[in-house]
C-alpha positions in Angstrom: 13.1 -144.0 39.3 15.8 -143.8 42.0 15.0 -142.0 45.3 17.7 -139.4 44.7 16.2 -138.5 41.3 12.7 -138.4 42.7 13.8 -136.1 45.6 15.5 -133.8 43.1 12.3 -133.4 41.1 10.2 -132.7 44.3 12.7 -130.1 45.5 12.7 -128.5 42.0 8.9 -128.3 41.9 8.9 -126.7 45.4 11.5 -124.2 44.3 9.7 -123.2 41.2 6.4 -122.9 43.1 8.0 -120.7 45.8 9.7 -118.5 43.2 6.3 -117.7 41.8 6.3 -119.6 38.5 2.6 -119.9 37.7 1.4 -119.1 41.2 0.6 -116.0 43.2 3.2 -115.0 45.8 1.4 -114.7 49.2 3.4 -113.5 52.2 2.9 -115.8 55.2 2.9 -113.1 57.9 3.1 -109.3 58.5 5.1 -107.4 61.0 4.5 -103.7 61.9 7.2 -101.6 63.3 8.4 -98.0 63.6 11.8 -98.4 62.0 13.1 -101.0 59.6 16.9 -101.3 59.3 18.1 -103.2 56.3 21.6 -104.6 56.6 23.3 -105.7 59.8 26.8 -104.4 59.1 28.8 -101.6 60.7 26.1 -99.0 59.7 23.1 -101.2 60.5 24.1 -102.2 64.0 24.4 -98.7 65.5 21.3 -97.5 63.5 19.2 -100.3 64.9 20.5 -100.0 68.5 20.1 -96.3 68.6 16.6 -96.5 67.2 15.5 -99.1 69.8 17.2 -97.2 72.6 15.1 -94.2 71.8 12.0 -96.3 72.2 11.1 -97.1 68.6 9.9 -100.6 67.7 12.8 -101.6 65.5 13.3 -104.6 63.1 16.7 -105.4 61.6 16.8 -107.7 58.6 20.1 -109.2 57.6 20.5 -111.5 54.6 23.4 -113.4 56.2 23.8 -115.6 59.3 25.5 -113.0 61.5 25.9 -109.3 62.2 29.0 -107.4 61.4 29.1 -107.2 57.6 32.6 -106.9 56.2 34.1 -107.0 59.7 32.8 -110.5 60.3 31.4 -112.2 57.3 33.9 -110.8 54.9 36.8 -111.4 57.3 38.2 -107.8 57.3 38.2 -107.8 61.2 38.7 -104.0 61.4 35.4 -102.3 62.3 36.6 -98.9 61.3 38.8 -96.0 62.1 37.9 -94.0 65.3 41.1 -91.9 65.6 43.1 -89.7 63.3 45.7 -86.9 63.6 46.4 -88.0 67.2 42.9 -87.7 68.5 39.5 -89.4 68.5 37.2 -88.3 65.7 34.4 -90.9 65.9 32.7 -92.3 69.0 29.2 -93.6 69.6 27.7 -97.1 69.5 30.4 -98.4 67.1 33.1 -97.3 69.5 31.2 -98.8 72.4 31.0 -102.2 70.6 34.6 -102.1 69.5 35.8 -101.4 73.1 33.9 -104.4 74.4 35.3 -106.7 71.8 38.9 -105.6 72.5 38.5 -105.9 76.3 36.8 -109.3 76.3 39.3 -110.8 73.9 42.2 -109.5 76.0 43.6 -107.3 73.1 45.3 -104.0 73.4 44.3 -100.7 71.7 46.9 -98.9 69.5 48.6 -95.8 70.9 46.2 -93.2 69.6 48.3 -90.3 70.8 50.8 -90.9 67.9 50.0 -88.8 64.9 50.7 -91.0 61.8 49.8 -88.3 59.4 47.6 -89.6 56.5 48.6 -93.2 57.4 45.4 -93.6 59.5 45.3 -97.3 58.9 48.0 -97.7 61.6 45.3 -96.8 64.1 43.0 -99.6 62.9 41.7 -101.8 65.7 41.7 -105.6 65.0 38.9 -107.5 66.6 37.9 -111.2 67.0 35.2 -111.4 64.3 33.1 -114.1 66.0 33.2 -112.2 69.4 32.4 -109.0 67.6 29.3 -110.6 65.9 28.1 -112.1 69.2 28.5 -108.8 71.1 26.7 -106.9 68.3 23.8 -109.3 68.5 23.7 -109.0 72.3 23.7 -105.2 72.1 20.8 -105.3 69.6 18.8 -107.8 71.8 19.4 -105.8 75.0 18.2 -102.6 73.2 15.0 -104.4 72.1 15.8 -104.9 68.4 14.1 -107.7 66.6 16.7 -109.4 64.4 15.7 -111.4 61.4 18.5 -113.4 59.7 18.5 -114.9 56.2 16.0 -112.2 55.1 16.2 -109.5 52.5 13.8 -107.1 50.8 12.6 -107.9 47.3 9.8 -105.3 46.9 8.8 -101.9 48.3 5.8 -99.7 48.1 4.2 -96.7 49.7 1.1 -97.1 51.8 -1.6 -94.9 53.2 -1.9 -96.7 56.5 -2.0 -94.7 59.7 0.7 -96.7 61.5 3.1 -97.3 58.5 4.3 -95.4 55.5 6.0 -98.3 53.8 5.2 -101.9 52.9 8.3 -104.0 52.4 8.1 -107.5 51.0 11.0 -109.7 52.1 12.2 -113.1 51.1 13.6 -115.7 53.3 14.1 -119.5 53.2 11.1 -120.9 51.4 8.6 -118.0 52.0 7.8 -114.3 51.6 7.0 -111.9 54.4 5.8 -108.3 54.7 6.9 -105.6 57.1 4.9 -102.4 57.5 7.1 -99.5 58.9 7.1 -95.8 59.3 10.8 -95.3 58.4 13.4 -97.3 56.5 17.1 -97.0 57.1 19.1 -98.4 54.2 22.3 -99.8 55.5 22.9 -102.3 52.6 26.0 -100.5 51.5 24.9 -100.2 47.9 21.6 -98.3 48.2 19.4 -101.4 47.4 16.3 -100.2 49.3 16.8 -96.6 48.1 16.8 -97.7 44.5 13.6 -99.8 45.2 12.0 -96.5 46.5 12.9 -94.7 43.3 16.0 -93.0 44.4 19.5 -93.2 42.8 22.6 -94.8 44.2 26.0 -95.3 42.7 28.7 -97.4 44.3 29.0 -99.0 47.7 27.9 -96.7 50.6 26.0 -94.3 48.3 22.6 -95.1 49.9 20.1 -92.3 49.6 17.4 -91.8 52.2 14.3 -93.7 50.9 11.8 -91.5 52.7 13.0 -88.2 51.3 14.0 -89.7 47.9 17.0 -87.3 47.8 19.1 -86.9 44.7 22.9 -86.3 45.1 22.6 -82.9 43.5 20.1 -81.8 46.1 22.2 -82.8 49.1 23.4 -79.6 51.0 27.0 -80.6 51.1 28.4 -77.4 52.5 25.8 -77.2 55.2 26.6 -80.8 56.2 30.3 -80.0 56.3 29.6 -77.0 58.5 27.5 -79.0 60.9 30.2 -81.7 61.2 32.9 -79.1 61.8 30.8 -77.5 64.6 30.5 -81.0 66.2 34.2 -81.4 66.3 34.7 -83.6 63.3 37.6 -83.2 60.9 36.1 -82.5 57.4 38.3 -82.0 54.3 
């Protein structure tokens, strides 16, 4: 038997064992935190940073090799729209990160004073994806976020522990881990964790809060719109 064929068999046996065929899956370690953020894209980055800045022990799990989501890994290189109708409508941590990326790369911001009507895409801000990812990681680390790459949730259950409400089993290269947390922020983009918690999600970005297990028909849309308008946001 050739060495290549022998090695293939060994790798296959290890893979089947790790996947749980005929053996019990035992997580190798456990982490306890206040907030678990799942997904390191344009939603997960500010969620994790804000949580950590407020003093919560925060863990961010990202199934890929870098932060940024579609802005970096998918190559879109536009982190989002911050201006419309001739004025700024979104600020916060995402804007802070975008400003840094533009400044360090020597780029120029669009002229936000120009009202392009409904053609808001003209006010999109292109960024250097690699620099954006590095700055996002730096921002998370400085805030105290524990980042765990190549890791994704595969099981979720309620607990009665005093220091955690949820037990999340994650999978990474060759092993399983568990994370005990008080709160979960689902930033997967398709409501993966919310669905694991028993909620419903339809389409990208339709994540429903896992803790509250909210259903779409129970969301107070008009109250949310009123609150957003009072804060200065433009709501249709």
